[in-house]
N, C-alpha and C positions, 0 to 999 in steps of 0.2 A: 234407785234410779229415778230420774226426773225428766220430763219432757221440757226441753229448753228451746225457745224460739230465737233464731238468729236471723237478722236481716243482712243479707249479703247481696251486693250488686242490685239493690232494688227489689229483691224477692225475699219472702219469708220462708225459712226452713225450720222444721221441727226435728230436733235430734234428741236422742235419749242419752243422758250422761249422768254422772254422779253430781249431786247438788253442789259439792265442793268445787267442781270444775266450771260452774256456770260463769263466774266472774272472769275467769281466764278465757273461756270460749267467747264471751261478749267482747273482751279486749281484742281477741284475734279477729273477730268479724269486723270490728271497727278498723283494725289495721289493714285488713283486706280492702275495705271500702276506701280507705285513704289512698291506697295504691291502685285503685281501680282505673281502668281505661274508660275515658269519657267520650270517645269519638264515635260511638255507635249505640243505637238503641237496641240492637239485636243482642239478646242475652248470651247466646253462644259465642258471638264475636267478642263481646265485652268480657266474658269469662276467660276466653282464650288469651286475649291481650293482657288481662289482669294477671293471669298465670304466668305469662311471659315476663311481665314487669317484676313479679315476685321472684321468679327464677333468676332474673338478671341481678336483682338486689342480693339474693342468696349467693350467687356466683361471685359477685364483687366482694362480699363479706368473706367468703372462703379464701379468695385470693389475698385479701388484706391480712387475714389470719396467717396464711402461708408466708407472706412477706415478713410479718412480724416475727414468726418463728425463725425465719432465716436470719433476720437481724439479730435476734437474741442468740442464735447459734454462733454468728460471727463475733458478737460481743464476748461470748464465753471463750471462743478461740483466742481473741485478742487478750482477754484477761489472763488466760493460761500462758500466752506468749509473754505478757508483761511479767508474770510471776517467774517464768524461766529467765527472762532478761534480768530481773532483779537478782535472782540467784547467781547468774553469771557475773553480774557486777560485784556482788559480795565476794565471790571467789576471786575475781580479779583484784579487788581491794586487799584481800588477805594475802594474795601472792605478792602484790606490790609492797605491802607492809613487811613481809618476810624478806623480800629482796632489799628494801631500804635498811632493814635491821642488819643484814649481812654487810651491806656497803658501809654503814655507820661503824660496825665493828672493825672492818678492814681499815677504815680511815683512822680510827683510834689506835689501832696497832701500828699503822704507818706513822702517825704522829708521835707515838711513844718511841719508835725507832729513831725518828729524826731528832727528838729531844735528847736521846742518849748520845748522839754523835756530837 
């Protein structure tokens, strides 16, 4: 474990973490500082408003992911519908081909009968 200094909202904090986590923790502290509320010098107010900003961003991200999942689900439903429609069209085509074959056979029979007369 290593003591790591993080500067968050203008204050220094020393935390104990694995050395391998230091870069990630520094990145997170920079991210927090980028999202920080700048309308107050009071640390508690600044921390609370920054927390609200981060929570809002997280909420929007979750909603966006939820909408994307819904879109993917709808696309899958449509694709399944398309596959069913394609199968139905194939069946219709086969039925039509069989019907036309029967009609052609009957026409040939009728033509043969007419030629004999």
